[in-house]
N, C-alpha and C positions, 0 to 999 in steps of 0.2 A: 503492500501501499505507499501510494506516498503521501506526504505531507502535504498540506492545504498552501498554496503559494501564500505568501503576505501580502494580504492586499493593497498595503503602502509600498509594495517596492519599487514600483516606477512612480511615486507619485511624490518627492520630494518634499513639498509645499507641506503635505501630510507630516511625514517623517518629524519636521520642526515642531508642532505642536505639542505644546509644555517644558521646549528648550526656552533658557533663560541666554539675553543678548546685554551688550550695552551699547546705546545707538552712538555712535561716529559724527553724526551731524543732526540740526535739529528739524524735527519735525513742524510744518506752516500749515495751518487749517488743517491739522492732522492726519498730513500724508506726508510720505518723505521716501527715502530709501534706507535699506540696513544693508549692513556687512554681514555675510553668512560665510565662513570660511573663505573661497577666493572668489564667491558670485557678490551680486547686488541683489538685492530682493527689493518691489515695491512693497511700502506698508502703511496701513492704517491704521488711528487709533481713536479715541473718543475727545482728543483733547492736543491742543500743543505739547511737544513734550523736547525739550532741551537736550542740546550733546552730550552723552554723558549719564545719562540716564538709566536706569535698568529695569530692561522688558522681559516680558514673557509672551510667547508666542500662544494665543488661544484660540485660533482658528484660522483658515485659509480659507479666502475666497475669490474664484478664479486664482489667477495667479500672485494675489497680492495677501500678504498675510498679516493679520488681524493681532494687534498686541493692544498689552497693558502694561502698566507702570505695576512694578513691585511693589510689597508693602513695605514701608522702612519701619 
């Protein structure tokens, strides 16, 4: 019997849900980009965030990562 394939195997964005990062650049109007490894991902948040803010990926909307600030 074969093991079922991981449904997230070819969905890199889904693999990032739950991971934590630090923003390299500020979000303006709740939108911007975030560095993940050697890639840059479009991100969206409910508020503007400054560079250096620690965030968590909470969802993927198309090719955009939805993020939120981590509790301090």
